[in-house]
Backbone of each chain as ProteinMPNN parsed JSONL, in Angstrom:
{"seq_chain_A": "MNFIDKNVSVEKAVIILSKNGIQVNEKEVEIILELLYLVSKSYDKPREKKIPYR", "coords_chain_A": {"N_chain_A": [[15.223, -3.353, 5.193], [12.218, -1.663, 4.875], [9.363, -0.644, 6.722], [7.22, 1.057, 5.781], [4.495, 1.376, 5.614], [3.379, 0.626, 8.078], [0.761, -0.187, 10.2], [0.414, -0.432, 12.883], [0.947, 1.813, 15.182], [3.518, 3.728, 16.931], [2.457, 4.902, 19.222], [0.168, 3.342, 19.63], [1.344, 0.859, 20.063], [2.772, 1.353, 22.419], [0.652, 1.688, 24.185], [-0.605, -0.855, 24.059], [1.438, -2.53, 25.031], [1.784, -1.413, 27.543], [-0.672, -1.994, 28.728], [-0.255, -4.626, 29.119], [1.588, -4.732, 31.059], [4.164, -3.891, 30.404], [6.428, -1.38, 30.429], [7.475, 1.011, 28.223], [9.576, 3.34, 26.447], [9.307, 5.754, 23.713], [11.478, 5.415, 21.946], [12.34, 2.863, 22.521], [10.09, 1.353, 21.83], [9.977, 1.789, 19.122], [12.117, 0.298, 18.094], [11.331, -2.178, 18.95], [9.0, -2.566, 17.467], [10.167, -2.625, 14.961], [11.603, -5.03, 15.063], [9.486, -6.894, 15.533], [7.832, -6.535, 13.277], [9.612, -7.394, 11.386], [10.053, -10.157, 12.003], [7.45, -10.981, 11.716], [6.987, -11.344, 9.079], [7.707, -13.919, 8.382], [5.625, -15.378, 9.309], [3.668, -15.148, 7.453], [4.242, -16.896, 5.506], [3.582, -20.276, 4.3], [2.776, -22.44, 6.961], [3.243, -25.127, 7.317], [5.153, -27.813, 6.027], [4.25, -29.126, 3.052], [3.534, -31.842, 0.831], [4.128, -31.137, -2.496], [1.714, -30.752, -5.163], [1.821, -32.869, -7.97]], "CA_chain_A": [[13.792, -3.488, 4.882], [11.415, -0.628, 5.512], [7.949, -0.929, 6.905], [6.693, 2.41, 5.706], [3.051, 1.383, 5.785], [2.977, -0.06, 9.297], [-0.46, 0.388, 10.77], [0.509, -0.401, 14.345], [1.782, 2.992, 15.45], [4.314, 3.753, 18.166], [1.538, 5.211, 20.327], [-0.695, 2.179, 19.856], [2.188, -0.202, 20.632], [3.056, 1.716, 23.822], [-0.58, 1.426, 24.954], [-0.819, -2.314, 24.161], [2.451, -3.086, 25.935], [1.507, -0.907, 28.889], [-1.805, -2.774, 29.252], [0.256, -5.951, 29.477], [2.57, -4.591, 32.121], [5.514, -3.544, 29.931], [6.58, 0.067, 30.263], [8.534, 1.332, 27.261], [9.525, 4.696, 25.896], [9.094, 5.763, 22.259], [12.65, 4.87, 21.246], [12.334, 1.41, 22.725], [8.991, 0.747, 21.087], [10.32, 1.855, 17.693], [12.993, -0.837, 17.783], [10.515, -3.384, 19.18], [8.142, -2.702, 16.278], [11.049, -3.008, 13.845], [11.864, -6.47, 15.216], [8.267, -7.695, 15.393], [7.425, -6.495, 11.865], [10.581, -8.211, 10.637], [9.778, -11.587, 12.189], [6.063, -11.29, 11.322], [6.965, -11.735, 7.65], [7.832, -15.373, 8.255], [4.334, -15.978, 9.656], [2.825, -15.103, 6.257], [4.565, -18.048, 4.658], [2.877, -21.473, 4.767], [3.353, -22.887, 8.22], [3.59, -26.54, 7.315], [5.727, -28.294, 4.774], [3.345, -30.101, 2.462], [4.027, -32.435, -0.411], [3.495, -30.397, -3.585], [0.983, -31.509, -6.181], [2.62, -33.12, -9.177]], "C_chain_A": [[12.999, -2.413, 5.614], [9.973, -1.085, 5.668], [7.221, 0.404, 6.939], [5.197, 2.419, 6.053], [2.608, 0.566, 7.004], [1.73, 0.614, 9.867], [-0.441, 0.42, 12.293], [1.5, 0.713, 14.707], [2.547, 2.84, 16.762], [3.385, 3.96, 19.367], [0.676, 3.998, 20.686], [0.101, 1.058, 20.543], [2.498, 0.072, 22.106], [1.844, 1.375, 24.691], [-0.777, -0.081, 25.151], [0.169, -2.926, 25.155], [2.189, -2.667, 27.378], [0.367, -1.681, 29.548], [-1.356, -4.16, 29.708], [1.439, -5.881, 30.441], [3.984, -4.285, 31.671], [5.577, -2.039, 29.679], [7.751, 0.346, 29.33], [8.432, 2.79, 26.83], [9.437, 4.607, 24.37], [10.252, 5.14, 21.492], [12.678, 3.353, 21.348], [11.26, 0.754, 21.869], [9.258, 0.786, 19.571], [11.134, 0.638, 17.279], [12.25, -2.171, 17.993], [9.623, -3.632, 17.959], [8.953, -3.154, 15.069], [11.304, -4.521, 13.88], [10.603, -7.293, 14.942], [7.731, -7.679, 13.957], [8.349, -7.375, 11.014], [10.242, -9.7, 10.78], [8.355, -11.961, 11.743], [5.985, -11.743, 9.869], [7.012, -13.24, 7.485], [6.519, -16.079, 8.599], [3.366, -15.941, 8.471], [3.063, -16.298, 5.35], [3.795, -19.268, 5.172], [3.574, -22.057, 5.981], [3.77, -24.344, 8.233], [4.178, -26.905, 5.966], [4.807, -29.374, 4.225], [3.949, -30.647, 1.18], [3.341, -31.731, -1.577], [2.748, -31.321, -4.55], [1.863, -31.694, -7.406], [1.717, -33.31, -10.381]], "O_chain_A": [[13.102, -2.277, 6.833], [9.444, -1.823, 4.836], [6.686, 0.823, 7.965], [4.703, 3.344, 6.698], [1.577, -0.106, 6.96], [1.671, 1.837, 9.994], [-1.172, 1.186, 12.921], [2.714, 0.568, 14.557], [2.268, 1.961, 17.578], [3.51, 3.284, 20.389], [0.48, 3.67, 21.856], [-0.384, 0.402, 21.465], [2.49, -0.838, 22.934], [1.988, 0.842, 25.792], [-1.076, -0.536, 26.255], [-0.207, -3.732, 26.006], [2.35, -3.456, 28.309], [0.409, -1.988, 30.74], [-1.984, -4.784, 30.563], [2.185, -6.845, 30.608], [4.919, -4.402, 32.464], [4.868, -1.505, 28.826], [8.885, -0.04, 29.615], [7.357, 3.389, 26.845], [9.486, 3.515, 23.804], [10.045, 4.427, 20.51], [12.998, 2.655, 20.386], [11.499, -0.285, 21.253], [8.808, -0.092, 18.836], [10.873, 0.025, 16.244], [12.512, -3.156, 17.303], [9.506, -4.761, 17.481], [8.491, -3.959, 14.26], [11.229, -5.198, 12.854], [10.651, -8.276, 14.202], [7.232, -8.695, 13.472], [7.915, -8.011, 10.054], [10.157, -10.416, 9.782], [8.087, -13.121, 11.43], [5.047, -12.435, 9.472], [6.422, -13.781, 6.55], [6.317, -17.236, 8.229], [2.349, -16.634, 8.487], [2.212, -16.666, 4.54], [3.397, -19.304, 6.336], [4.8, -22.157, 6.025], [4.57, -24.753, 9.074], [3.775, -26.395, 4.921], [4.609, -30.412, 4.857], [4.769, -29.995, 0.533], [2.112, -31.72, -1.653], [3.096, -32.488, -4.728], [2.567, -30.774, -7.821], [2.204, -33.532, -11.49]]}, "seq_chain_B": "MILSNNTIALFKNILEDQNIKTEKASYIYSQKVLERKIKEEGLTLSRGRKLFITGILKIDDYNALKKENLVNIKNLKKEAHDIVFKLKIIDKKNQIEDKALVEIFQRFSEFDTSDKKHLVNLIPPTDVDFKTGALSLDLNQAFSKILSKKSNRKTNKKHEFH", "coords_chain_B": {"N_chain_B": [[15.539, -18.268, 22.549], [12.602, -16.583, 23.178], [9.426, -14.904, 22.558], [8.089, -12.846, 25.07], [5.217, -13.636, 27.081], [3.573, -11.432, 27.648], [3.856, -9.824, 25.456], [2.521, -10.826, 23.398], [-0.017, -9.846, 22.647], [0.576, -7.436, 21.317], [2.085, -8.441, 19.202], [0.189, -9.978, 17.877], [-1.466, -7.982, 16.903], [0.247, -6.869, 15.031], [0.624, -9.016, 13.261], [-1.96, -9.282, 12.29], [-2.184, -6.84, 11.043], [-0.293, -7.169, 8.995], [-1.522, -9.221, 7.509], [-3.896, -7.992, 6.721], [-2.878, -6.174, 4.966], [-2.168, -7.748, 2.872], [-3.433, -10.584, 1.446], [-6.035, -10.572, 2.595], [-7.01, -7.99, 2.292], [-7.29, -7.824, -0.484], [-9.294, -9.688, -0.972], [-11.414, -8.577, 0.439], [-11.785, -6.27, -1.014], [-12.577, -7.372, -3.491], [-14.942, -8.504, -2.669], [-16.515, -6.255, -2.168], [-16.711, -5.202, -4.737], [-18.162, -7.225, -5.99], [-20.555, -7.119, -4.535], [-21.487, -4.645, -5.381], [-21.876, -5.174, -8.104], [-23.903, -7.097, -7.991], [-25.95, -5.578, -6.956], [-26.265, -3.781, -9.072], [-27.18, -5.501, -11.058], [-29.668, -6.116, -10.0], [-30.891, -3.625, -10.179], [-30.963, -3.304, -12.933], [-32.789, -5.275, -13.682], [-35.01, -4.303, -12.397], [-35.433, -1.924, -13.799], [-35.984, -2.994, -16.312], [-38.356, -4.3, -15.754], [-40.067, -2.157, -15.271], [-40.082, -0.999, -17.792], [-41.325, -3.009, -19.185], [-43.842, -3.057, -17.989], [-44.801, -0.559, -18.746], [-45.111, -1.04, -21.37], [-43.08, -0.702, -23.201], [-41.093, -2.59, -23.403], [-41.121, -5.82, -24.838], [-42.792, -8.937, -23.951], [-41.202, -11.239, -24.51], [-38.64, -10.16, -24.711], [-38.385, -9.102, -22.186], [-38.509, -11.436, -20.643], [-36.185, -12.707, -21.558], [-34.283, -10.913, -20.66], [-34.699, -11.151, -17.917], [-34.005, -13.822, -17.506], [-31.284, -13.826, -18.231], [-30.362, -12.045, -16.343], [-30.853, -13.426, -13.943], [-29.065, -15.554, -14.183], [-26.645, -14.164, -14.19], [-26.706, -13.005, -11.612], [-26.709, -15.313, -10.061], [-24.175, -16.39, -10.647], [-22.529, -14.314, -9.709], [-23.2, -14.349, -7.008], [-22.224, -16.81, -6.31], [-19.489, -16.422, -6.623], [-19.162, -14.493, -4.615], [-19.791, -16.009, -2.397], [-17.675, -17.833, -2.414], [-15.597, -16.105, -1.777], [-16.271, -15.327, 0.818], [-15.852, -17.745, 2.068], [-13.069, -18.026, 1.67], [-12.155, -15.858, 3.17], [-12.918, -16.699, 5.686], [-11.172, -18.822, 6.009], [-8.745, -17.452, 6.131], [-9.098, -16.012, 8.518], [-9.213, -18.114, 10.281], [-6.672, -19.127, 10.012], [-5.313, -17.076, 11.137], [-5.767, -17.404, 13.774], [-3.618, -18.284, 15.445], [-2.091, -20.404, 17.748], [-1.085, -19.22, 20.966], [1.201, -20.416, 21.917], [2.633, -21.145, 19.637], [3.055, -18.69, 18.665], [4.947, -17.327, 20.194], [7.376, -18.268, 19.393], [9.288, -16.69, 17.813], [11.711, -16.718, 16.461], [11.945, -19.124, 15.325], [11.767, -19.703, 12.624], [13.966, -18.674, 11.448], [15.879, -19.632, 9.67], [14.506, -19.615, 7.283], [14.321, -17.021, 6.572], [14.807, -14.193, 4.355], [18.003, -13.254, 2.958], [18.56, -10.526, 3.345], [16.798, -9.93, 5.387], [17.786, -11.554, 7.385], [20.243, -10.32, 7.838], [19.331, -7.883, 8.73], [18.083, -8.644, 11.115], [20.29, -9.622, 12.539], [21.663, -7.274, 12.829], [19.943, -5.932, 14.506], [19.909, -7.551, 16.762], [22.789, -8.16, 17.814], [25.113, -10.864, 17.66], [27.248, -12.247, 20.2], [30.34, -13.587, 21.457], [30.719, -15.952, 19.777], [30.759, -19.395, 19.217], [32.4, -21.079, 16.976], [32.72, -23.75, 16.495], [30.648, -25.221, 17.689], [28.496, -23.712, 16.996], [27.078, -22.341, 18.797], [26.005, -19.349, 20.425], [26.063, -16.155, 22.084], [23.682, -13.575, 22.757], [23.486, -10.071, 22.253], [21.413, -8.382, 23.978], [19.519, -5.474, 23.843], [18.121, -2.891, 25.986], [15.445, -2.523, 25.281], [14.691, -4.896, 23.922], [15.153, -6.759, 25.903], [12.971, -6.418, 27.419], [10.889, -7.565, 26.081], [11.611, -10.082, 25.245], [12.353, -13.44, 26.249], [14.239, -16.045, 27.883], [14.166, -19.299, 26.556], [13.168, -21.835, 28.503], [12.76, -24.632, 28.581], [14.374, -25.984, 26.74], [16.67, -28.032, 24.871], [20.131, -28.462, 25.801], [22.613, -25.95, 25.06], [21.288, -24.806, 22.889], [19.708, -22.652, 23.161], [20.173, -20.017, 22.315], [20.67, -20.196, 19.705], [21.184, -19.492, 16.303], [20.579, -20.463, 12.997]], "CA_chain_B": [[14.965, -16.963, 22.87], [11.203, -16.495, 22.746], [8.705, -13.672, 22.879], [7.438, -12.997, 26.375], [3.755, -13.755, 26.955], [2.864, -10.148, 27.666], [4.047, -9.102, 24.184], [1.725, -11.529, 22.388], [-1.102, -8.973, 22.171], [1.149, -6.517, 20.327], [2.498, -9.215, 18.022], [-1.053, -10.348, 17.172], [-1.868, -6.779, 16.168], [1.156, -6.716, 13.89], [0.313, -10.08, 12.305], [-3.243, -8.92, 11.691], [-1.86, -5.728, 10.146], [0.387, -7.726, 7.826], [-2.49, -9.959, 6.71], [-4.827, -7.035, 6.11], [-2.195, -5.542, 3.837], [-1.955, -8.683, 1.765], [-4.55, -11.254, 0.804], [-7.346, -10.232, 3.154], [-7.425, -6.731, 1.679], [-7.723, -8.04, -1.863], [-10.587, -10.384, -0.933], [-12.433, -7.622, 0.898], [-12.039, -5.393, -2.155], [-13.366, -8.156, -4.451], [-16.267, -8.67, -2.075], [-17.245, -5.003, -2.379], [-16.988, -5.108, -6.176], [-19.243, -8.172, -6.28], [-21.791, -6.575, -3.95], [-21.93, -3.565, -6.266], [-22.362, -5.78, -9.344], [-25.185, -7.745, -7.698], [-26.904, -4.474, -6.83], [-26.491, -3.269, -10.429], [-28.033, -6.474, -11.751], [-31.015, -5.922, -9.444], [-31.422, -2.374, -10.735], [-31.226, -3.549, -14.357], [-34.042, -6.029, -13.757], [-36.072, -3.396, -11.974], [-35.691, -1.008, -14.93], [-36.627, -3.82, -17.352], [-39.747, -4.557, -15.331], [-40.817, -0.906, -15.482], [-40.255, -0.847, -19.249], [-42.298, -4.026, -19.583], [-45.158, -2.61, -17.497], [-45.252, 0.58, -19.56], [-45.32, -1.527, -22.737], [-41.929, -0.42, -24.076], [-40.379, -3.868, -23.587], [-42.023, -6.947, -25.103], [-42.696, -10.018, -22.97], [-40.059, -12.113, -24.83], [-37.408, -9.423, -24.355], [-38.331, -9.006, -20.72], [-38.165, -12.768, -20.132], [-34.764, -12.947, -21.883], [-33.519, -10.067, -19.729], [-34.852, -11.737, -16.593], [-33.233, -15.07, -17.498], [-29.862, -13.439, -18.237], [-30.134, -11.406, -15.061], [-30.805, -14.454, -12.896], [-27.799, -16.29, -14.35], [-25.572, -13.267, -13.726], [-26.773, -12.891, -10.144], [-26.323, -16.607, -9.506], [-22.71, -16.49, -10.758], [-21.916, -13.327, -8.805], [-23.388, -14.815, -5.625], [-21.308, -17.943, -6.109], [-18.16, -15.802, -6.404], [-19.187, -13.841, -3.292], [-19.776, -17.1, -1.419], [-16.29, -18.345, -2.392], [-14.754, -15.126, -1.071], [-16.594, -15.452, 2.254], [-15.169, -18.967, 2.5], [-11.628, -17.734, 1.73], [-11.926, -14.961, 4.314], [-13.03, -17.521, 6.894], [-9.92, -19.59, 6.109], [-7.7, -16.515, 6.583], [-9.324, -15.741, 9.938], [-8.861, -19.334, 11.011], [-5.212, -19.193, 9.969], [-4.798, -16.042, 12.04], [-5.943, -17.807, 15.166], [-2.465, -19.115, 15.785], [-1.974, -20.591, 19.192], [-0.074, -18.382, 21.599], [2.423, -21.21, 22.064], [3.371, -21.053, 18.373], [3.313, -17.276, 18.422], [6.125, -16.822, 20.899], [8.599, -18.802, 18.771], [9.476, -15.766, 16.692], [12.962, -16.965, 15.722], [11.937, -20.519, 14.905], [11.899, -19.841, 11.175], [15.075, -17.8, 11.05], [16.568, -20.208, 8.506], [13.724, -19.324, 6.075], [14.355, -15.571, 6.312], [15.637, -13.713, 3.245], [19.328, -12.834, 3.425], [18.502, -9.145, 3.837], [16.108, -9.951, 6.685], [18.729, -12.142, 8.361], [21.209, -9.26, 8.171], [18.585, -6.895, 9.517], [17.896, -9.206, 12.455], [21.594, -9.68, 13.204], [21.987, -5.893, 13.213], [19.107, -5.557, 15.646], [20.361, -8.333, 17.929], [24.126, -8.656, 17.442], [25.63, -11.995, 18.439], [28.568, -12.077, 20.829], [30.933, -14.852, 21.905], [30.301, -17.043, 18.903], [31.581, -20.602, 19.204], [32.262, -21.541, 15.592], [32.709, -25.219, 16.453], [29.317, -25.753, 18.036], [27.456, -22.834, 16.461], [26.409, -21.667, 19.91], [26.394, -17.948, 20.558], [25.291, -15.336, 23.02], [23.096, -12.435, 22.064], [23.576, -8.807, 22.962], [20.06, -7.826, 24.016], [19.446, -4.123, 24.4], [17.104, -2.737, 27.033], [14.095, -2.686, 24.713], [14.412, -6.311, 23.639], [15.125, -7.546, 27.138], [11.627, -6.269, 27.992], [9.887, -8.364, 25.343], [12.099, -11.438, 24.96], [12.801, -14.186, 27.425], [14.948, -17.282, 27.548], [13.319, -20.486, 26.509], [13.764, -22.649, 29.569], [12.655, -26.082, 28.436], [15.008, -26.426, 25.517], [17.867, -28.84, 25.091], [21.339, -27.694, 26.097], [23.4, -25.257, 24.042], [20.543, -24.409, 21.701], [18.756, -21.617, 23.46], [20.402, -18.767, 21.563], [21.322, -20.57, 18.456], [20.578, -19.152, 15.003], [21.213, -21.232, 11.92]], "C_chain_B": [[13.525, -16.889, 22.325], [10.598, -15.152, 23.125], [8.005, -13.854, 24.225], [5.917, -12.965, 26.189], [3.038, -12.408, 26.919], [3.135, -9.278, 26.431], [3.189, -9.723, 23.081], [0.631, -10.628, 21.798], [-0.6, -8.024, 21.082], [1.504, -7.265, 19.039], [1.279, -9.655, 17.201], [-1.565, -9.178, 16.332], [-1.049, -6.614, 14.903], [0.861, -7.775, 12.826], [-0.982, -9.778, 11.565], [-3.017, -7.804, 10.67], [-1.228, -6.247, 8.86], [-0.6, -8.449, 6.923], [-3.466, -9.037, 5.997], [-4.204, -6.42, 4.874], [-2.092, -6.471, 2.642], [-3.261, -9.28, 1.255], [-5.929, -10.84, 1.319], [-7.89, -8.965, 2.487], [-7.96, -6.957, 0.273], [-9.073, -8.766, -1.903], [-11.712, -9.441, -0.52], [-12.798, -6.664, -0.237], [-12.923, -6.111, -3.181], [-14.804, -8.32, -3.967], [-17.125, -7.42, -2.33], [-17.633, -4.829, -3.846], [-18.169, -6.007, -6.534], [-20.581, -7.676, -5.738], [-22.373, -5.493, -4.853], [-22.54, -4.132, -7.547], [-23.734, -6.442, -9.138], [-26.292, -6.68, -7.594], [-27.273, -3.916, -8.212], [-27.403, -4.196, -11.218], [-29.491, -6.326, -11.292], [-31.675, -4.682, -10.03], [-31.796, -2.545, -12.206], [-32.568, -4.269, -14.521], [-35.233, -5.138, -13.393], [-36.458, -2.438, -13.111], [-36.433, -1.751, -16.048], [-38.093, -4.063, -17.029], [-40.613, -3.318, -15.579], [-41.101, -0.695, -16.967], [-41.294, -1.83, -19.773], [-43.721, -3.583, -19.196], [-45.699, -1.464, -18.355], [-45.397, 0.206, -21.035], [-44.165, -1.263, -23.688], [-41.191, -1.724, -24.393], [-41.391, -4.993, -23.804], [-41.773, -8.055, -24.081], [-41.49, -10.926, -23.222], [-38.739, -11.454, -24.411], [-37.246, -9.348, -22.832], [-37.923, -10.349, -20.113], [-36.683, -13.097, -20.379], [-33.865, -12.168, -20.921], [-33.519, -10.678, -18.327], [-33.979, -12.994, -16.445], [-31.728, -14.775, -17.379], [-29.464, -12.858, -16.873], [-29.987, -12.428, -13.933], [-29.499, -15.251, -12.955], [-26.639, -15.454, -13.825], [-25.524, -13.185, -12.204], [-26.31, -14.188, -9.486], [-24.791, -16.749, -9.514], [-22.001, -15.541, -9.791], [-22.033, -13.773, -7.35], [-22.467, -15.98, -5.307], [-19.895, -17.415, -5.823], [-18.079, -15.186, -5.004], [-19.103, -14.901, -2.19], [-18.357, -17.668, -1.279], [-15.372, -17.411, -1.601], [-15.006, -15.179, 0.43], [-15.859, -16.66, 2.826], [-13.665, -18.723, 2.661], [-11.294, -16.828, 2.915], [-12.004, -15.726, 5.631], [-11.74, -18.316, 7.111], [-8.798, -18.693, 6.644], [-7.851, -16.25, 8.084], [-8.929, -16.933, 10.793], [-7.331, -19.448, 11.124], [-4.596, -18.198, 10.966], [-4.912, -16.423, 13.507], [-4.829, -18.781, 15.576], [-2.399, -19.233, 17.303], [-0.857, -19.726, 19.755], [1.268, -19.1, 21.713], [3.291, -21.107, 20.799], [3.816, -19.618, 18.114], [4.606, -16.773, 19.063], [7.446, -17.256, 20.25], [8.989, -17.941, 17.565], [10.754, -16.013, 15.88], [13.026, -18.379, 15.146], [12.216, -20.67, 13.405], [12.996, -18.922, 10.617], [15.754, -18.309, 9.776], [15.825, -19.914, 7.2], [13.706, -17.828, 5.739], [15.165, -15.28, 5.044], [16.974, -13.252, 3.817], [19.286, -11.423, 4.018], [17.818, -9.083, 5.21], [16.994, -10.548, 7.773], [19.72, -11.078, 8.816], [20.567, -8.234, 9.076], [18.442, -7.373, 10.966], [19.214, -9.242, 13.246], [22.042, -8.276, 13.625], [21.189, -5.462, 14.444], [19.562, -6.268, 16.925], [21.73, -8.93, 17.607], [24.577, -9.84, 18.306], [26.992, -11.661, 19.052], [29.054, -13.462, 21.24], [30.485, -16.047, 21.063], [31.283, -18.212, 19.0], [31.395, -21.249, 17.829], [32.243, -23.061, 15.47], [31.306, -25.765, 16.688], [28.185, -24.929, 17.428], [26.711, -22.079, 17.56], [26.89, -20.225, 20.011], [25.56, -17.27, 21.639], [24.763, -14.142, 22.254], [23.179, -11.191, 22.936], [22.202, -8.141, 22.929], [20.081, -6.422, 24.583], [18.262, -4.037, 25.374], [15.69, -2.988, 26.507], [13.758, -4.157, 24.509], [14.371, -7.166, 24.914], [13.758, -7.426, 27.825], [10.603, -7.184, 27.305], [10.342, -9.795, 25.049], [12.491, -12.132, 26.264], [13.48, -15.47, 26.977], [13.959, -18.433, 27.527], [13.922, -21.506, 27.468], [13.788, -24.134, 29.279], [13.29, -26.609, 27.156], [16.279, -27.188, 25.815], [19.107, -27.96, 25.199], [21.984, -27.101, 24.863], [22.598, -24.793, 22.829], [19.672, -23.181, 21.951], [18.971, -20.334, 22.662], [20.894, -19.042, 20.157], [20.524, -20.147, 17.218], [21.305, -19.987, 13.958], [21.162, -20.434, 10.638]], "O_chain_B": [[13.292, -17.113, 21.138], [11.167, -14.379, 23.895], [7.401, -14.896, 24.482], [5.405, -12.344, 25.258], [2.021, -12.258, 26.244], [2.694, -8.131, 26.37], [3.136, -9.207, 21.964], [0.387, -10.65, 20.592], [-1.258, -7.831, 20.06], [1.255, -6.782, 17.935], [1.338, -9.696, 15.972], [-2.031, -9.357, 15.207], [-1.573, -6.267, 13.844], [0.849, -7.474, 11.633], [-1.082, -9.994, 10.358], [-3.583, -7.821, 9.577], [-1.588, -5.813, 7.766], [-0.532, -8.312, 5.701], [-3.821, -9.255, 4.839], [-4.877, -6.171, 3.873], [-1.942, -6.009, 1.51], [-4.099, -8.57, 0.699], [-6.884, -10.77, 0.545], [-9.074, -8.88, 2.162], [-8.96, -6.357, -0.121], [-9.901, -8.487, -2.771], [-12.818, -9.499, -1.058], [-13.96, -6.293, -0.403], [-13.893, -5.541, -3.681], [-15.751, -8.28, -4.752], [-18.306, -7.521, -2.664], [-18.732, -4.373, -4.161], [-19.062, -5.609, -7.282], [-21.613, -7.797, -6.399], [-23.583, -5.427, -5.065], [-23.57, -3.655, -8.024], [-24.61, -6.357, -9.999], [-27.408, -6.868, -8.08], [-28.436, -3.62, -8.485], [-28.284, -3.746, -11.95], [-30.419, -6.404, -12.097], [-32.866, -4.686, -10.339], [-32.803, -2.011, -12.671], [-33.373, -3.919, -15.384], [-36.303, -5.214, -13.997], [-37.637, -2.178, -13.353], [-37.372, -1.226, -16.647], [-38.955, -4.035, -17.908], [-41.75, -3.425, -16.039], [-42.192, -0.278, -17.356], [-42.05, -1.518, -20.693], [-44.664, -3.72, -19.975], [-46.892, -1.404, -18.652], [-45.766, 1.047, -21.856], [-44.266, -1.574, -24.875], [-40.725, -1.928, -25.514], [-42.374, -5.116, -23.074], [-40.723, -8.12, -23.441], [-40.823, -11.343, -22.275], [-37.854, -12.094, -23.842], [-36.155, -9.503, -22.282], [-37.106, -10.404, -19.194], [-36.016, -13.685, -19.528], [-32.848, -12.668, -20.438], [-32.494, -10.719, -17.646], [-33.318, -13.204, -15.428], [-31.012, -15.366, -16.571], [-28.392, -13.141, -16.337], [-29.108, -12.306, -13.081], [-28.906, -15.579, -11.926], [-25.766, -15.953, -13.115], [-24.461, -13.28, -11.59], [-25.606, -14.163, -8.478], [-24.191, -17.17, -8.525], [-21.017, -15.903, -9.146], [-21.105, -13.605, -6.559], [-21.989, -16.122, -4.182], [-19.207, -17.886, -4.918], [-17.079, -15.331, -4.301], [-18.427, -14.708, -1.18], [-17.898, -17.948, -0.172], [-14.494, -17.855, -0.861], [-14.07, -15.087, 1.225], [-15.314, -16.604, 3.929], [-13.059, -19.147, 3.645], [-10.274, -17.012, 3.579], [-11.26, -15.445, 6.571], [-11.274, -18.468, 8.241], [-8.007, -19.108, 7.492], [-6.87, -16.26, 8.828], [-8.382, -16.781, 11.885], [-6.784, -19.808, 12.167], [-3.536, -18.432, 11.545], [-4.247, -15.848, 14.369], [-5.072, -19.916, 15.986], [-2.626, -18.265, 18.029], [0.176, -19.523, 19.117], [2.329, -18.482, 21.62], [4.514, -20.997, 20.879], [4.815, -19.369, 17.439], [5.272, -15.891, 18.522], [8.499, -16.682, 20.525], [9.012, -18.423, 16.433], [10.861, -15.563, 14.739], [14.031, -18.778, 14.557], [12.827, -21.649, 12.975], [12.939, -18.47, 9.473], [16.151, -17.524, 8.915], [16.426, -19.955, 6.126], [13.133, -17.427, 4.727], [16.087, -16.02, 4.701], [17.075, -12.906, 4.994], [19.893, -11.156, 5.055], [18.203, -8.296, 6.076], [16.963, -10.115, 8.925], [20.006, -10.943, 10.006], [21.161, -7.774, 10.052], [18.651, -6.612, 11.911], [19.254, -8.94, 14.438], [22.714, -8.109, 14.643], [21.685, -4.733, 15.303], [19.597, -5.683, 18.007], [21.82, -10.079, 17.174], [24.439, -9.816, 19.529], [27.775, -10.895, 18.489], [28.262, -14.397, 21.355], [29.941, -17.022, 21.582], [32.494, -18.028, 18.877], [30.374, -21.879, 17.556], [31.8, -23.598, 14.455], [30.843, -26.656, 15.976], [27.047, -25.392, 17.352], [25.821, -21.276, 17.279], [28.046, -19.924, 19.715], [24.502, -17.756, 22.039], [25.324, -13.744, 21.233], [22.98, -11.23, 24.15], [21.867, -7.43, 21.981], [20.597, -6.197, 25.678], [17.51, -4.997, 25.548], [14.853, -3.58, 27.188], [12.675, -4.611, 24.877], [13.65, -8.161, 24.987], [13.424, -8.225, 28.7], [9.577, -7.528, 27.892], [9.532, -10.628, 24.643], [12.899, -11.497, 27.236], [13.316, -15.918, 25.842], [13.054, -18.528, 28.356], [15.042, -21.978, 27.27], [14.721, -24.831, 29.678], [12.798, -27.567, 26.56], [16.89, -27.019, 26.871], [19.106, -26.824, 24.724], [21.915, -27.663, 23.77], [23.196, -24.415, 21.821], [18.973, -22.723, 21.047], [18.002, -19.634, 22.367], [21.477, -18.17, 19.512], [19.328, -20.421, 17.117], [22.517, -20.184, 14.044], [21.641, -20.897, 9.603]]}, "name": "protein", "num_of_chains": 2, "seq": "MNFIDKNVSVEKAVIILSKNGIQVNEKEVEIILELLYLVSKSYDKPREKKIPYRMILSNNTIALFKNILEDQNIKTEKASYIYSQKVLERKIKEEGLTLSRGRKLFITGILKIDDYNALKKENLVNIKNLKKEAHDIVFKLKIIDKKNQIEDKALVEIFQRFSEFDTSDKKHLVNLIPPTDVDFKTGALSLDLNQAFSKILSKKSNRKTNKKHEFH"}
């Protein structure tokens, strides 16, 4: 799965993590973004199982 | 395995990015289209009024135009109001509690097969116990900086993927 149109750039991610006390290099942040974009897809799905309308 | 608290800010940015790309973007686009249409309706009425004042448009025609214009504006404003409401719901949905946010692997079972494979490639399991389903994960240096062990979980389930 590619995330070609990711808006959170490597540079931005490094800055955000650094502000929160995590020092990472570009290679590390690339793989971190890959993981977080991957798991973020499941947050788009409905969060609760509801009884469907019949 | 959960996301460490100091990675939440980055993950929130990513979730916001994902939402902007999907439904939020389409609502914002619709909102702009509606704003333009409402403005156009206002201009149409303004032009009609000028034509009426200069005597080109008769009073009946002007009144018909005004009536039609008001109905159009009312409908467009209703649509715009609905979109504002939908955008508010999206923003509310985005305000996920940090506690829920760190459980990034909680919905692993709902992942697509390709996404599951992708995740397993990123974090390869080691020492799999096929009887219990328990496994260890080979965390690289990057992930060990953003992930932490979930301490208050029942035994043998901390690294378990289903």
